[in-house]
C-alpha positions in Angstrom: 13.7 -1.1 -2.0 12.6 -4.6 -0.9 9.6 -4.9 -0.7 6.7 -4.1 3.1 6.9 -7.9 3.9 3.0 -9.0 4.8 3.1 -12.6 5.1 3.2 -12.5 8.7 1.6 -9.2 9.7 -1.6 -8.9 10.8 -4.7 -8.1 9.3 -5.6 -4.9 11.0 -4.4 -1.5 10.5 -4.8 1.8 13.7 -4.1 5.5 14.2 -0.9 6.2 15.2 -3.9 7.5 18.3 -5.2 4.6 18.3 -1.9 2.7 18.9 -1.0 5.0 21.7 -4.4 4.9 23.4 -3.7 0.8 23.0 -0.7 1.1 24.6 -2.3 3.4 28.0 -4.5 0.2 28.4 -1.9 -2.1 28.8 -0.3 -0.6 31.2 -3.6 2.4 33.2 -5.9 -1.3 33.0 -3.7 -3.8 32.7 -0.7 -3.4 35.2 2.0 -3.5 33.3 5.2 -0.9 33.7 5.8 1.7 31.2 9.1 0.6 31.4 9.1 -2.6 31.2 6.7 -3.0 28.1 10.0 0.1 26.7 12.3 -2.8 28.0 10.3 -5.3 25.6 10.1 -3.6 22.3 13.7 -1.8 22.1 14.7 -6.5 22.7 12.3 -6.9 19.6 14.1 -4.2 18.3 17.6 -5.1 18.3 16.2 -9.2 18.0 15.5 -7.6 14.6 19.0 -6.0 14.3 21.4 -8.5 15.5 19.2 -10.8 12.6 19.4 -8.8 10.1 22.6 -7.5 10.4 25.1 -9.7 12.5 28.1 -8.9 11.2 27.0 -4.8 11.2 29.6 -2.5 12.9 29.8 -0.2 14.8 26.4 1.0 15.9 24.3 4.3 16.0 21.1 5.5 17.7 19.7 8.8 17.3 17.0 9.7 20.3 15.1 12.3 20.3 12.8 12.9 23.7 9.7 10.7 24.2 9.2 7.4 24.2 10.9 6.5 21.4 13.6 8.0 21.9 13.4 5.6 25.4 13.3 3.0 22.6 16.7 4.0 21.6 18.5 4.4 24.5 17.6 1.3 25.3 18.9 -0.4 22.2 21.9 1.3 22.4 22.1 -0.5 26.1 21.0 -4.2 24.5 24.4 -3.6 22.0 26.4 -2.8 24.5 25.9 -5.9 26.3 26.0 -8.0 23.7 29.7 -6.5 22.8 28.1 -4.6 19.9 30.3 -1.0 19.2 27.6 1.6 20.1 27.0 5.1 20.8 24.2 7.5 21.0 23.4 11.2 19.6 20.6 13.0 21.7 19.3 14.7 19.2 16.6 16.1 21.8 19.0 17.8 25.0 19.3 15.0 28.0 18.0 17.4 30.7 14.7 17.6 29.0 14.1 13.7 29.0 11.4 12.9 31.7 9.5 9.8 33.0 10.4 6.4 31.6 12.3 8.0 29.0 14.8 9.6 31.2 14.7 5.8 33.0 15.9 4.7 30.0 18.6 7.1 28.7 20.0 5.9 32.7 20.4 3.2 32.0 22.3 3.3 28.4 24.5 5.3 30.4 24.5 2.9 33.5 25.7 0.2 30.2 28.7 1.9 29.4 27.1 3.4 25.8 28.2 6.8 24.7 26.3 8.7 24.2 26.8 12.9 23.1 24.9 15.9 22.8 23.6 16.8 19.1 24.8 21.0 20.7 28.3 19.7 21.4 29.6 17.9 18.7 30.9 20.3 15.8 30.8 19.8 12.3 33.0 17.8 11.4 32.8 15.3 14.4 29.4 15.4 12.8 29.9 13.9 10.0 32.6 11.3 11.0 29.8 9.8 13.0 28.0 9.5 10.5 30.9 8.6 7.8 32.1 5.4 10.5 28.7 4.2 11.2 28.3 0.8 10.2 23.6 0.1 10.4 22.4 4.2 11.7 19.3 3.5 14.0 16.1 6.3 13.8 14.7 6.8 17.5 14.1 10.6 16.8 9.9 11.3 16.5 8.0 8.4 17.1 4.7 8.0 16.1 3.1 11.7 18.8 4.5 14.2 15.4 2.9 15.2 13.1 3.9 17.7 10.2 7.3 18.4 8.9 10.3 18.3 11.1 12.1 20.8 12.7 16.0 21.7 13.2 17.6 20.2 14.4 16.1 16.6 13.1 15.5 17.6 10.4 19.6 18.0 9.3 19.5 15.1 11.3 17.3 13.7 9.5 18.5 14.8 6.5 22.7 13.5 7.2 21.0 10.2 8.0 20.0 9.9 4.5 22.7 11.0 3.0 25.0 8.3 4.3 23.9 5.6 2.8 23.9 2.5 5.9 21.5 1.0 6.6 18.9 1.7 9.4 16.5 0.4 11.3 13.9 2.8 12.2 12.2 2.3 15.9 7.9 2.0 15.1 7.8 4.6 12.2 10.4 6.6 9.9 11.1 10.0 11.7 8.7 12.0 9.6 6.6 10.0 8.3 2.9 10.4 9.7 2.1 7.3 11.3 -1.4 7.7 10.4 -1.9 8.7 7.3 1.6 7.6 4.8 2.4 11.8 4.9 6.4 12.8 5.0 5.4 16.7 5.4 9.6 16.9 5.1 12.4 15.6 5.7 11.6 11.8 6.8 14.0 8.4 7.5 14.2 5.8 4.5 14.6 3.2 6.4 15.7 0.1 5.2 13.6 -2.2 7.6 10.8 -0.8 10.7 10.2 -2.2 13.9 6.6 -1.1 14.4 4.8 -2.5 18.0 1.4 -3.3 19.4 -0.2 -2.2 16.4 0.2 -2.1 12.9 -0.1 1.6 12.0 -2.3 2.5 8.9 0.7 5.2 7.3 3.5 2.7 7.2 1.1 1.4 4.1 0.3 3.0 2.4 1.3 7.1 1.2 5.0 7.6 1.2 5.0 4.7 4.0 6.0 2.5 1.3 9.0 4.3 -0.2 10.6 5.1 3.6 10.0 2.1 5.7 12.0 -0.7 3.8 11.0 -4.4 5.5 8.1 -3.7 8.1 8.1 -5.9 11.2 4.9 -6.6 13.5 5.8 -7.2 17.4 3.2 -7.3 19.6 5.0 -7.2 22.8 2.8 -9.6 24.2 -0.5 -7.2 24.1 -2.0 -9.6 21.4 -4.3 -10.7 23.9 -6.2 -7.8 24.7 -5.2 -4.7 23.0 -9.4 -5.6 21.7 -10.7 -5.1 25.2 -9.1 -1.5 24.6 -12.1 -0.8 22.8 -9.8 1.2 19.5 -11.7 -0.3 15.9 -9.3 -0.8 13.0 -9.1 2.1 10.1 -8.4 -0.3 8.1 -6.9 -3.8 6.7 -4.6 -4.8 4.8 -4.5 -7.5 1.9 -2.3 -9.2 0.0 -2.5 -12.2 -2.6 -1.0 -14.6 -0.4 -3.8 -14.0 2.2 -6.9 -13.0 -0.5 -6.2 -15.6 -3.5 -8.3 -18.2 -1.7 -11.2 -16.3 -2.4 -10.8 -17.1 -5.9 -14.2 -19.2 -6.9 -12.6 -23.1 -7.1 -13.4 -24.7 -10.3 -15.1 -27.7 -10.9 -14.4 -30.3 -13.4 -17.0 -29.7 -15.1 -16.8 -25.7 -15.6 -18.2 -24.1 -18.9 -17.8 -20.7 -19.2 -20.6 -19.2 -18.8 -19.7 -19.9 -15.4 -17.7 -16.2 -15.3 -18.9 -13.9 -16.6 -18.7 -12.1 -19.9 -16.8 -8.7 -19.5 -17.3 -6.2 -21.9 -14.9 -3.8 -22.6 -14.9 -0.1 -23.6 -12.0 1.1 -24.7 -10.2 3.0 -27.4 -11.0 6.5 -29.2 -8.3 7.4 -32.0 -4.5 6.7 -30.7 -5.2 5.3 -28.0 -6.1 1.4 -29.6 -4.0 -0.3 -27.4 -5.6 0.2 -23.6 -8.8 -1.2 -24.5 -6.3 -4.7 -26.0 -4.4 -4.5 -23.3 -7.8 -4.0 -20.6 -9.7 -7.1 -22.1 -6.4 -9.2 -22.8 -5.8 -8.7 -18.9 -9.3 -9.5 -18.2 -8.8 -12.3 -20.8 -5.6 -13.9 -18.7 -7.4 -13.6 -15.5 -10.2 -15.9 -16.4 -13.3 -14.0 -17.9 -15.5 -16.2 -19.2 -16.2 -14.1 -22.6 -14.2 -11.0 -23.3 -15.7 -8.8 -26.1 -14.2 -5.5 -27.1 -15.7 -2.4 -27.5 -13.4 0.5 -29.7 -12.6 2.7 -33.2 -13.4 -0.3 -36.3 -9.8 1.2 -37.4 -8.1 -1.2 -33.9 -10.3 -4.0 -34.9 -7.5 -6.0 -37.2 -5.0 -5.3 -34.1 -6.8 -6.7 -31.8 -7.9 -9.7 -33.4 -4.0 -10.3 -33.7 -2.9 -9.7 -30.2 -5.8 -11.7 -28.5 -8.1 -13.5 -31.2 -9.8 -15.2 -28.4 -11.9 -11.3 -27.5 -14.7 -10.7 -29.9 -14.0 -7.4 -30.9 -16.8 -4.6 -32.3 -16.2 -1.6 -33.8 -18.7 1.0 -32.8 -19.1 4.5 -34.5 -21.7 6.1 -31.9 -22.5 5.3 -29.2 -27.0 4.0 -30.4 -25.1 0.6 -31.1 -23.1 -0.3 -27.9 -27.6 -1.4 -26.1 -26.5 -5.1 -27.7 -23.1 -5.6 -26.2 -24.9 -3.6 -22.3 -27.5 -6.3 -22.7 -25.1 -9.6 -23.2 -22.3 -8.4 -20.6 -22.3 -9.6 -17.3 -20.3 -7.1 -15.8 -19.0 -3.5 -18.4 -15.4 -1.8 -18.0 -15.2 2.0 -19.5 -13.0 3.8 -19.2 -9.2 3.0 -21.0 -8.5 5.8 -23.5 -11.6 6.8 -24.3 -10.6 9.4 -24.8 -13.3 13.1 -23.6 -14.7 13.4 -27.5 -18.5 13.3 -28.2 -17.2 9.4 -28.9 -15.6 8.4 -25.4 -19.5 10.9 -23.7 -21.9 8.6 -26.1 -20.2 5.2 -24.7 -20.3 6.7 -21.2 -23.4 7.9 -21.2 -25.0 4.3 -22.5 -22.9 2.5 -19.9 -24.1 5.1 -16.6 -27.8 4.9 -18.1 -28.0 1.1 -17.7 -27.7 -1.7 -15.0 -24.4 -3.9 -15.1 -21.7 -4.1 -13.0 -19.6 -1.6 -14.0 -16.2 -0.8 -13.3 -15.4 3.1 -14.3 -11.7 4.1 -15.1 -10.1 6.4 -16.6 -11.7 8.9 -19.1 -15.3 7.4 -17.9 -13.8 9.1 -15.0 -12.7 12.7 -16.1 -16.3 11.9 -17.9 -18.3 11.9 -15.0 -16.2 14.7 -13.0 -17.5 17.4 -14.6 -21.7 15.6 -14.1 -23.7 15.7 -11.5 -23.5 12.8 -9.4 -25.1 10.2 -9.4 -24.8 7.2 -7.3 -24.1 3.5 -7.7 -24.0 0.5 -5.2 -23.4 -1.8 -8.7 -19.7 -0.1 -9.7 -16.1 1.0 -9.2 -14.5 3.9 -9.7 -10.7 3.4 -10.5 -8.8 6.7 -9.9 -5.6 7.4 -9.8 -5.2 11.1 -7.4 -5.5 13.1 -10.4 -8.6 11.5 -11.4 -9.7 11.9 -7.2 -9.3 15.5 -7.2 -11.4 16.4 -10.8 -14.2 14.2 -9.4 -13.6 16.1 -5.6 -13.6 19.7 -7.2 -10.4 19.5 -5.1 -6.0 19.6 -5.3 -3.8 16.4 -6.1 -1.9 17.4 -2.8 -5.3 17.2 -1.4 -6.3 13.5 -1.7 -2.3 12.9 -0.5 -2.9 14.3 3.3 -5.7 12.1 4.1 -5.8 9.1 1.2 -8.1 7.1 2.7 -10.2 9.7 4.0 -10.4 10.4 0.0 -11.0 7.2 -0.7 -14.1 6.6 1.8 -15.3 11.2 0.6 -15.4 9.3 -3.2 -16.8 6.6 -2.4 -19.9 7.7 -0.1 -20.2 10.8 -2.6 -20.5 8.4 -5.4 -22.1 4.6 -4.1 -20.2 1.1 -4.7 -16.4 0.7 -4.0 -13.4 3.4 -4.9 -9.9 2.6 -5.2 -8.0 4.4 -5.0 -4.5 3.7 -6.9 -1.0 4.4 -5.6 1.6 3.3 -3.6 -0.6 1.2 -0.8 -3.6 1.4 -3.0 -6.5 2.6 -0.7 -10.3 0.5 -1.3 -13.3 1.9 0.1 -16.7 -0.2 0.3 -18.8 1.8 2.3 -17.7 -0.1 5.4 -16.1 0.8 8.4 -12.1 0.1 7.5 -10.5 1.4 4.5 -8.8 -2.1 2.7 -5.0 -1.3 2.1 -2.7 -2.4 -0.5 0.1 -3.9 0.6 3.8 -3.4 -1.0 4.8 -1.6 -3.4 6.6 -1.5 -7.3 7.8 0.8 -8.8 8.4 -0.6 -12.3 4.7 -0.2 -12.6 4.9 3.3 -13.2 4.1 2.8 -16.7 1.8 3.9 -19.0 -1.1 1.1 -18.9 -0.8 -0.6 -16.0 -4.5 1.4 -15.1 -5.4 -0.3 -18.3 -4.3 -3.7 -17.5 -5.7 -3.6 -13.6 -9.4 -2.4 -16.2 -9.6 -5.6 -17.1 -8.5 -7.8 -13.6 -11.4 -6.0 -11.7 -13.2 -7.0 -14.7 -13.2 -10.6 -14.8 -12.5 -10.4 -10.9 -16.3 -8.7 -11.3 -18.2 -11.9 -13.1 -16.3 -14.4 -10.8 -17.8 -13.1 -7.5 -20.8 -11.9 -6.7 -19.5 -8.8 -4.2 -17.8 -6.4 -5.7 -15.9 -5.6 -2.6 -14.8 -8.7 -2.6 -13.6 -8.7 -6.5 -12.2 -5.4 -6.1 -9.3 -6.4 -3.7 -8.5 -10.0 -5.4 -7.7 -7.9 -8.2 -5.4 -5.1 -7.0 -3.9 -7.3 -5.3 -3.5 -10.0 -8.0 -2.3 -6.9 -10.5 1.2 -6.0 -7.8 1.4 -10.0 -7.3 1.5 -10.7 -11.3 4.1 -6.6 -11.9 6.2 -8.3 -9.0 6.5 -11.7 -10.6 7.8 -10.3 -13.5 9.8 -8.1 -12.0 11.6 -10.7 -11.0 12.5 -11.7 -14.1 12.8 -8.0 -15.8 13.6 -5.7 -13.3 11.9 -2.5 -12.3 13.3 -0.6 -14.8 11.3 -1.0 -18.9 8.7 -3.2 -17.2 5.3 -3.0 -19.6 1.7 -4.0 -19.1 2.0 -6.8 -21.3 4.6 -8.0 -19.2 2.2 -8.6 -16.1 -0.5 -9.5 -18.2 1.5 -13.0 -19.0 2.2 -13.3 -15.5 -1.2 -13.4 -15.0 -1.6 -17.6 -15.7 1.6 -17.7 -13.5 0.1 -16.6 -10.1 -3.2 -17.6 -10.6 -1.8 -21.2 -11.4 -0.3 -20.4 -7.6 -3.7 -20.6 -5.9 -4.2 -24.0 -8.3 -1.5 -25.4 -7.6 -1.9 -24.0 -3.2 -5.6 -25.6 -3.4 -4.9 -28.8 -5.0 -2.5 -29.8 -2.8 -4.8 -28.4 0.5 -7.1 -31.6 -0.8 -4.7 -33.9 -0.9 -3.5 -33.5 2.8 -7.0 -32.9 3.9 
């Protein structure tokens, strides 16, 4: 699965409804003809098609009703005019088409495109259509559909996915909720998604990163006009290449006191590695000082693994206050357990006034307590932990990840980082932040411990907790991607990501040097 390409994408993310309102504004208020806009979209999609697959072979276009189907018919017309072998399957009956979609179908037929009604194709012929295709264009459902696709669309989507043929999705993979990223049933697994007018938030979180492939954006020439439509973003897309510059540049006379003292409280019996990985990740992310408060039996292993970390063996929570006093930021929870030891540690942390990152078992323990909000904390739940904190099911969290993150933030304050592909960060502003991309190699134990350590280091170096959280999440993914380039996804372990952190930060330093030299 290729990563979503974020480098050339806009930052603003919109709901599907907001993008539809932008589309109406361009047509109704700016006077752009709707069919002309549809032709522009189809041409943009076709241009991407031939650029990505110049020798694709026969093109099969799957067309539904509405404007998305119209886009598909016009993509087919473009392909025919350029000498490609192309055919369309009308999954929605053509006699039901109206408006611009009907004009698009008529143009495709007039240009010589073979259009077959799904209802008139027998099973053998339908199988042959998919078997002989070199590329499939998905123009079935578009952004106006929510919930699980019904027949005959569900069956066509299943055939599309089983074909093994590359798929270009027009605007959104069919079956994906373009706002939330939820797939209620069958969903097209695209190789590339070409989306228009405004970036839809659902392409970048939930199931979006798994089914969109490479995301390409075309404003269709509206980039200077959509601001006047009155539609506001629901989120902002974040990636390391754009946020890495937030990391403060280090002066030649820098000293450790300027970059934070991170205290990691982690590692009950049997979970000592969690604290070690969090501590080393903090050190590798530029923290000036790192202390680890853990069970006494983990001291030797911690010193052997990372001797620069100051390790303290604690038996009881009453020993923690002096360490809290010396720290500038606290990371609490990795491998901490839910025994009396972990409960005592969390109690001391919550009673202090130190900025804190609460992860893993700290969150599980908090779920059983009355919520006490604080503006000085970062919560990092995965969907299961988020469900416990909200008192709901994981399915309810995943049905709208942005809403779940916002709700958590409204209850607990501070910043909430909801883990998963397309990590969602809520900080109380009108928009959330979504980290662009995903890495299947990160689906293994301990990656969250590494993230917690990175976040602690970022919070120690930046005054703004929201920016520190975004920066840390992006650095975590960038380091995982860099490690995967060398090792692949299968078998990637958390320490591989830690080892890649210095090179990720080094790239930002190199860019800063280049800018100074060029300036």
